[in-house]
C-alpha positions in Angstrom: 154.9 -82.3 -71.6 151.4 -82.9 -71.3 149.4 -82.2 -68.2 149.0 -85.7 -67.5 152.6 -86.3 -67.3 153.2 -83.3 -65.2 150.8 -84.6 -62.7 152.1 -88.2 -62.8 155.7 -87.0 -62.1 154.4 -84.6 -59.3 152.6 -87.9 -57.7 155.4 -90.2 -58.4 158.1 -87.9 -56.7 155.9 -87.2 -53.7 154.9 -90.9 -53.3 158.7 -91.8 -53.3 159.0 -88.8 -50.4 156.1 -90.3 -48.5 157.5 -94.0 -48.6 161.1 -92.5 -47.4 159.6 -90.6 -44.8 157.3 -93.8 -43.5 160.5 -95.8 -43.6 162.3 -93.2 -41.5 159.6 -93.0 -39.0 159.5 -96.6 -38.5 163.4 -97.3 -38.1 164.4 -94.0 -36.1 163.0 -92.5 -33.0 163.2 -89.2 -31.3 167.0 -89.5 -30.2 167.9 -88.0 -33.4 166.6 -84.7 -32.0 168.7 -85.1 -28.7 170.5 -81.8 -27.8 168.2 -79.5 -29.9 166.5 -76.6 -28.1 162.9 -77.1 -27.6 160.6 -74.8 -29.5 158.4 -72.3 -27.2 155.6 -74.0 -29.4 156.1 -77.3 -28.1 156.3 -75.9 -24.4 153.0 -74.0 -24.6 151.3 -76.6 -26.8 150.4 -74.6 -29.5 148.7 -76.8 -31.6 146.1 -79.5 -31.3 147.7 -82.7 -32.3 149.2 -84.9 -29.6 153.0 -84.7 -29.3 154.6 -88.2 -29.3 157.7 -87.6 -27.5 159.3 -91.2 -28.4 158.5 -90.9 -32.2 160.8 -89.5 -34.7 157.9 -87.5 -36.0 156.6 -86.1 -33.0 153.5 -84.7 -34.6 153.0 -87.1 -37.6 149.7 -85.8 -38.8 151.2 -82.1 -39.1 154.5 -83.6 -40.8 153.1 -85.6 -43.3 150.8 -82.9 -44.4 153.7 -81.1 -45.6 154.1 -83.3 -48.6 151.5 -80.7 -50.3 153.8 -78.1 -50.6 156.3 -80.7 -52.1 153.9 -81.8 -54.7 153.0 -78.0 -55.8 156.7 -77.4 -55.7 157.0 -80.3 -58.2 154.4 -79.0 -60.5 155.7 -75.6 -60.7 159.4 -76.6 -61.5 157.9 -78.8 -64.3 156.0 -75.7 -65.8 159.3 -73.6 -65.1 161.2 -76.2 -67.3 158.6 -76.1 -70.0 158.8 -72.2 -70.1 162.3 -72.2 -71.0 161.2 -72.7 -74.8 159.2 -69.5 -74.6 161.9 -67.5 -73.4 161.9 -64.3 -75.4 158.8 -65.0 -77.3 156.7 -62.0 -78.1 153.1 -62.0 -76.7 153.7 -64.7 -74.2 152.8 -63.8 -70.3 155.8 -62.3 -68.6 155.7 -65.0 -66.0 156.3 -67.7 -68.5 159.2 -65.8 -69.9 160.8 -65.5 -66.5 161.3 -69.3 -65.9 164.2 -68.7 -63.5 161.6 -66.8 -60.9 159.4 -69.9 -61.5 162.2 -72.3 -60.3 162.8 -70.1 -57.6 159.0 -70.2 -56.2 159.2 -74.3 -56.9 162.3 -74.1 -54.5 160.5 -72.3 -52.2 157.5 -74.4 -52.0 160.3 -77.3 -51.3 161.9 -75.4 -48.8 158.6 -75.1 -46.8 157.8 -78.8 -47.2 161.2 -79.9 -45.3 161.2 -76.8 -43.1 157.6 -77.1 -41.7 157.9 -80.9 -41.6 161.1 -80.7 -39.8 159.7 -78.3 -37.2 156.5 -80.5 -36.7 158.6 -83.7 -36.7 161.3 -82.2 -34.1 159.2 -79.4 -32.3 162.5 -77.7 -31.7 163.4 -73.8 -31.9 165.8 -74.3 -35.0 162.9 -76.2 -36.8 160.5 -73.4 -35.9 162.8 -70.7 -37.3 163.3 -72.6 -40.4 159.4 -73.2 -40.9 158.7 -69.5 -40.4 161.7 -68.7 -42.7 160.5 -70.7 -45.6 157.0 -69.4 -45.1 158.2 -65.9 -45.6 160.3 -67.0 -48.7 157.3 -68.4 -50.4 155.2 -65.5 -49.9 158.2 -63.2 -51.0 158.8 -65.2 -54.3 154.9 -64.6 -55.0 155.2 -60.9 -54.3 158.3 -60.7 -56.5 156.3 -62.6 -59.4 153.4 -60.3 -59.1 155.6 -57.0 -59.1 157.1 -58.3 -62.3 153.7 -58.5 -63.7 152.9 -55.1 -62.5 156.2 -53.1 -63.2 157.9 -55.0 -66.0 156.8 -54.2 -69.5 159.4 -56.1 -71.4 160.8 -59.7 -71.2 163.9 -59.9 -68.5 167.2 -61.5 -69.8 168.5 -64.5 -68.1 171.2 -62.4 -66.3 168.7 -60.0 -65.0 166.4 -62.8 -63.8 169.4 -64.2 -61.7 170.2 -61.2 -60.5 166.8 -60.8 -58.9 166.9 -64.2 -57.6 170.2 -63.5 -55.9 168.6 -60.3 -54.3 165.5 -62.3 -53.2 167.7 -65.3 -51.8 169.5 -62.7 -49.7 166.0 -60.9 -48.5 164.8 -64.3 -47.5 167.8 -64.8 -45.4 167.6 -61.7 -44.0 164.3 -62.7 -42.6 166.0 -65.0 -40.3 167.2 -62.5 -37.9 164.2 -59.8 -38.9 161.5 -62.6 -37.5 163.5 -62.8 -34.3 162.3 -58.6 -34.1 159.3 -58.4 -35.7 156.2 -60.9 -34.5 155.0 -63.5 -37.2 151.5 -62.1 -36.4 152.7 -58.6 -37.8 155.3 -59.7 -40.2 153.1 -62.4 -42.1 149.9 -60.4 -42.5 151.8 -57.6 -44.0 153.5 -59.6 -46.7 149.7 -61.2 -47.5 148.4 -57.5 -47.7 151.0 -56.6 -50.0 150.4 -59.6 -52.1 146.6 -58.7 -52.3 147.4 -55.0 -53.2 149.7 -56.3 -55.9 147.1 -58.8 -57.3 144.3 -56.0 -57.4 146.6 -53.5 -59.1 147.5 -55.9 -61.7 144.0 -56.8 -62.4 143.0 -53.4 -63.2 146.1 -53.2 -65.3 145.1 -56.3 -67.5 141.6 -57.2 -66.8 141.1 -58.9 -70.2 144.0 -61.1 -69.4 143.6 -61.9 -65.6 141.1 -64.5 -64.3 139.7 -62.8 -61.1 138.3 -66.2 -59.9 141.8 -67.5 -59.3 142.7 -64.5 -57.3 139.7 -64.4 -55.2 139.9 -68.4 -54.5 143.7 -67.7 -53.4 142.5 -65.3 -50.6 139.3 -67.0 -50.0 141.5 -70.2 -49.0 143.9 -68.2 -47.2 141.1 -66.5 -45.1 139.7 -70.1 -44.6 143.1 -71.2 -43.4 143.6 -68.4 -41.0 140.4 -69.3 -39.4 141.0 -73.0 -39.1 144.5 -72.4 -37.6 143.1 -69.6 -35.1 140.9 -72.5 -33.9 143.3 -75.3 -33.7 145.5 -72.9 -31.6 142.6 -72.3 -29.4 141.7 -75.9 -29.2 138.4 -75.5 -30.5 136.9 -78.9 -31.9 140.3 -80.4 -30.8 140.8 -84.0 -31.1 144.8 -84.8 -30.2 144.5 -88.2 -31.4 142.7 -87.5 -34.5 144.2 -87.8 -38.3 142.3 -84.8 -38.7 144.2 -82.1 -37.6 143.6 -78.2 -38.1 147.0 -77.2 -38.8 147.4 -79.9 -41.3 144.6 -78.6 -43.0 146.1 -75.1 -42.8 149.0 -76.5 -44.7 146.8 -77.9 -47.6 144.9 -74.6 -47.8 147.6 -72.3 -47.7 149.7 -74.4 -50.3 146.8 -74.3 -52.6 146.4 -70.7 -52.1 150.0 -70.0 -53.1 149.5 -72.1 -56.2 146.2 -70.4 -57.2 148.1 -67.0 -57.0 150.8 -68.2 -59.0 148.4 -69.3 -61.7 146.9 -65.8 -61.1 149.6 -64.1 -62.4 151.0 -66.8 -64.8 147.8 -67.4 -66.8 146.3 -65.4 -69.7 142.6 -66.1 -70.5 142.4 -68.5 -73.5 145.8 -69.7 -73.2 146.4 -73.3 -72.3 149.0 -73.7 -69.6 149.3 -77.6 -70.3 149.3 -77.8 -73.9 150.8 -80.6 -75.2 154.1 -80.1 -77.0 
């Protein structure tokens, strides 16, 4: 499968989901969310975008912008399928030899796409919990892939990979109650810091293989995203009716940052990841 095919499939899948979302937003209204507890975020008007209380998607721009996570999830999933043919091939990057972990990462991209869209569409308490859990899931998946590069010096069997995935799923699920005990302003930056340290350690382990620009780009995008989100919450340069919303840009930047970090761990210099079969 070539890079053109991967991108085409990703765009097609994302386009179909966009069409479905537009159709639902046209046909249904906010009565779908009736009976669900409203989130604290909605009560305090946390984000700049205007809340359309009668529409299915209360915050349409912040909802539709989550398609970027879905698109990247499709890309990673297709790469993981390609990687199965490299299983236990000597000399191949260990991320490419751990296809199941890439599939889990792709699943978390897609989980975050739907979870965050659900929250911004409904502005409900359960939506906010799922949104944050999916954010933790994506970050934990990247941390696991990074730890694999740092600690594991040989290929993992399918059974071991599936065992790791089972543990990760339980860990991600445990963050649902944990997030109610520890503020996201503490928990999420802590996970980002762990990921940063793993990336730095891995570079010094294999400086000839890593491409530092990918890692630097990942954290530069994350730093910009955090600043933009902070400005959006503070209502700086805020136009509630504009199609340009700071939190929507946060979605694009954090998704791209995560993809860059995945490629940082996955890519080996002089290795074409999208090489035609």
